[in-house]
N, C-alpha and C positions, 0 to 999 in steps of 0.2 A: 704541266711544265710550260715554261716560258722560254721562247727563243731569243738569243741576243745576237747581233751581228756585230764583229769587229771590223769598224770602216777602214782601218788601216791595213789590214789583211785582204778586204774583199777587192776584187779586181773587176766587178761587174759582169762577169763572164756568162750570169744568167742560168747556170746549172740548177740553182736552186728553185728559180721560176719554174723550170721544166718539170721539176718532180713534186712541187707542192700539190696535194690532192684538192685542196680548198683555194687555191689561188690567192694566197695570202701575202706573197712576197712580189715586189715590182723592183724593176731597177730605176732610181731617179738619181740623176746626177751621177752616172756611172757606178752607182754604189747600190746594193740590195738593201731595201726596206722592207720589215716585216709588219703587217697590220694587225689590228685587234681581232681578224678573223682567224688567225693562227690557231690551230688545235692542239700544238704541241706533239705533234705525231713523231718528228725527228727525221722525216725523209731528207729535208735539206741539211741537216747536221751530217749526215751519211754520204751526201752527195758532193759537198763543198770540198773542190781540190786544193784550195787555200787554207782549210781549218778555220774559216772566218766565222762560221756559225756554231754557236754552241748552247746547250741548254744552260739558263741562268741559275745561278745558285743561290 
């Protein structure tokens, strides 16, 4: 599964960074950015308080 981040909803809180088991998410310019190391586990999708992260369809 691929993760996508809606940068208009992301407020850069870092909740996703804290729960990512493979450290595939960083905060850049106050927004979350997912790297190719993402394994698609969905931990960040469940943790994001702004629903800014989703599985890409």
